[in-house]
N, C-alpha and C positions, 0 to 999 in steps of 0.2 A: 334803684334804691327804694325803700318803702316810702309811700306817700303819707303814711300815718304811723305815729309812734305813741305808745302808751307808757307813761313814766310815773313813778311814785315819788312824792315829796314828803319826807318824814318830818314829824313834829320834834320839838326839843323841849326838855325841861331844864330849869336852873336848879342845881343842887345848892348853890349859894348865890346870892345876888346882893352885893353891896352897892348902893347908889351913893355917889359923892355929890356935894352941893354943885349947883349950876356953875358952869365955867363962863368965862367972858364971851365965848363964842355962842353961848346959849345952849350948848349941849351939856349932858351930865356924863362924867366918867363912871364906869362900873368895874367891879371885880367879881368874876363869876366862873362857875363851871357849867358849860353847856353839854348836854348829852342827848342824842337822838333817841327816840322811842318808837315802838311799832304802832304808831297811830299816823295815818298819812292821808294826804289828798292824792287823788288820781288824775293825772293830766293826760288828756287825749289831744295830741298835737297833729294837725293836718297841715302839710306843706302845700302852699299854693304859689302860683306864678307872681301875683301882685304883691309887691313889697308891703310890709306892715305887719302889725300884730293885733289881732282881734280876739277878745277873751269873753267867754260866757261861763256862767257858773250855775249849778243846779240849786244852790242854797240861798243866793242873794244876787242883787243887782250891783255889779261892780262899777266904780267910777270909770270914765273913759280913760283916764290916766291912772294906772295902777302899777304894782311892783313888776308885773310881767311885761307891760308895755315899756316901762323904764329900762328894764334889763335888756329887752330886745333892742331898743334904740342904742344903748351903750355898747352892746355886742357888735352892732353894725358899725359903730364909730371905731371900735377896736380892731376889727378884722378887715383885711384887704380882699377876702374871698367874696364870692357871690352868695349873699345870704338870702335864702328863700323867704317868702312871706309865710306867716303861720296863722292858723285859726285854732284856738285852744278852747277846749271844754274842760272845766274843773268839776270833778265829782268830790264834794267836800267830805272829808273824814275828820279834819282838824277843825274844831269849833272856832269861829271867828271871835275875836276879843277875848281869847282864853289864855293869852300869855304863852302860847306854844309855838309862835313863829311861823304860822301857816303861810302867810303871804310871802315872807322872806324865803322859806323853803321852796315855794312854788317857783320863785324867780330863779333860784339856783338850779332847780331841776330843769327848767327851760334852757338855761345856759349849757348844761351837760348834753341835752338833746341837740342843741345847735352845734356844739363842738363835734359831736359824733356825725351829724349830717354833713358838716363842712369838712370833715376829716382833719381836724386840727386839735391841738392841745394848747390851751392858753397858759401863759406863764402866771405865776402868783401875782406879779405886778399887774397884769392885765385883768385877772379876776378881781383884784382889789379895786381897780379903777371902776369896773362895772358895779361892784358892791357900793362904792362911794356915791354912785349916781342913782342907787336904788333904795338902800335902807341899811341901818346899822346892823341888824341881825343877819343880813345877807352875807357879811364877811365870814361868819362861822360856817354857814351852809356851803359857801363856795369852796371851803377847804376841807369838807368832808370827803370820804372815800368815793370811789366811782359809783358806788351803789347808793350814795346819798346819806350814809351813816357815819357817825363819828363822835368824838368827845374831845373837848379842849378847854384850856384855861383861857378866859377872855377878859381883856381889859381895854383901857382907853374908852372910846364911846362904842366899842364893839369891834374895832378894826385891828386890834392886836390879838393875834391868835397863836396859841401854843398847843399843838395837838398832843394829846396823851392817850394812852391805851384805855379803851372802854372796859369797864368791869362787865363780866357776863354772868355774875352770880346774883344779880339783883332782880327782884320781881316787884312790879309797881301795881298798886291799885289807884286808878285815876278817877277822880270825880269831877264832872262838869256841871257846876251849879247853873241854874237858869238865870244867870245875870251876865252882862257883858261890860267889861271895864276897858275903856279906851286907854291907850298909852298916854295920850295927852292929859286925860283926867288923873291918871295915876301919878304922873310926874308933878302935876299941880298940887295934889294932896301931899306929896313928899316935900315939895318946896315949902308948903305951909308948915309942915312939921319941923323942917330945918329952921324956919323963921321964928318958931316958938321956942327954939333952943333944945328941942328933943333930938335924940340921935339913937340909932340902933347899933349896938356893938356887934361887929362881925369879925370873924377870924381874919388875920392878916393874909394878904394875897400869897405870900411866900409859903404859907402853911396849907393852902387849899388842897393840893394834891395829896399831901401826907394825910390829911383828915379823910379825904375821899377813899383812901386805901383801907381805912379802919372799918370795923363793924359799924353799920349804920346806927346802932344804938348808942354809939360814942360820938356821932357827928355833932358838931357845934355850929353847923351852918345856919345862916339867917337870911331872910329876905327883907330888905328895907321897906318894900311896898306893903308887906303883910299887915302891920298894925293899922295903917291908915285905911286899907281896903276892908279889913274885917270890921272896923268900926262903922264903916258906911254900909256894908252889905252883910247882913246877918247870915245869909245863905253860905257865904264863904267861911265864916267863923264856925257855923254848924258843921260844914263838911270836914273841916280840919279836926274838930272834936270827935266826929264819927270815926275818922281814921285812927286817931289816938286811942279811942275806946276799943276799936277793933284790933288793937295790938300791933300797929305799925311800929317798926323800929325807929322810923323817922317820918315826919309828916311836915309838909310845907306847901306854900302856894308857888306856882311857877310864873316867872316873869312878873308882869304887871297885873296878873290875874285875868280871869277868875278861876282858872283850873287849879285844883289842889291834888296832891298825890301823896300816897303813903309808900314807904320803901320797906320791903321784907327780904330776908335772906332765905326764908323757908317758903318754897313754892306752894306747898299744900296750904300753909297758913294764909298766904296771899289769896289763893282762890277761895278758901273758906270765907275770909273776910269780905272779899269782893262779892261773892254770891249772897252773903247775909245782908250786906248793905243794899244790894240791888233789889232784894225782896222786901226789905224793911222800909226803904225810902224811895218810893215810886216817883217822887218829884225830881229825883236826881238821876243823871245818867252815870252809871258806874261801869268801869271797864278794868279788867285785870290783864296785865301784859308782862 
């Protein structure tokens, strides 16, 4: 068997993200549509004799305990097979702190690699156990297809997944503002918004897939995080305005920010807008997918 495997961990966007007030257990429930996009981290996984998981990254210094080490430990607890040790190098393509689920997708990609190495297929229950020990967004990525791609309605704190068919007619212009928003900060800002009596009206969870199937110009999706984050970070607000001015059928921030995206059904329009923004706003990283 190969002693080295290279795997892709795809990012996700949220086409709708309703955050509900904090629960008694300290978590927030959400109502969302997650869909993977063609932005990814590349994981080089080397199998070694000594048990354990060691991770390095080209873009940042990771903490000793991270989503990959947590997922590896949970995998070992779940499986009765002889799990090899792994040394992982991450080539970042997903911006950290961008609301695109990079760390969670990395963890799920590692589990797929370990499943293949050990010659097993984990049950949904086992995958959910590993996700519960790793992070809320990991549930979605665990239930993506074998290539790490997918689309789903997501609720609870992220653990309730209903897979749906991904649309293939959408083209995205993605802007990565040069600001990083931590999940902790974003939820803190939303909690303050709730305490002040403000609320963001989002479509009901039952209507999300119906809206998703419509032309994006008719989408009524919202992101509860957006008002608070755009108020604090002018770069996010400017990026959204750029996409709307560029003719996006729909534009929103992904997750807890700071990445924003515009949705187009016309591929040529999407690439024209993306190229124009990339040339006009050198301080932003713009990508069309």
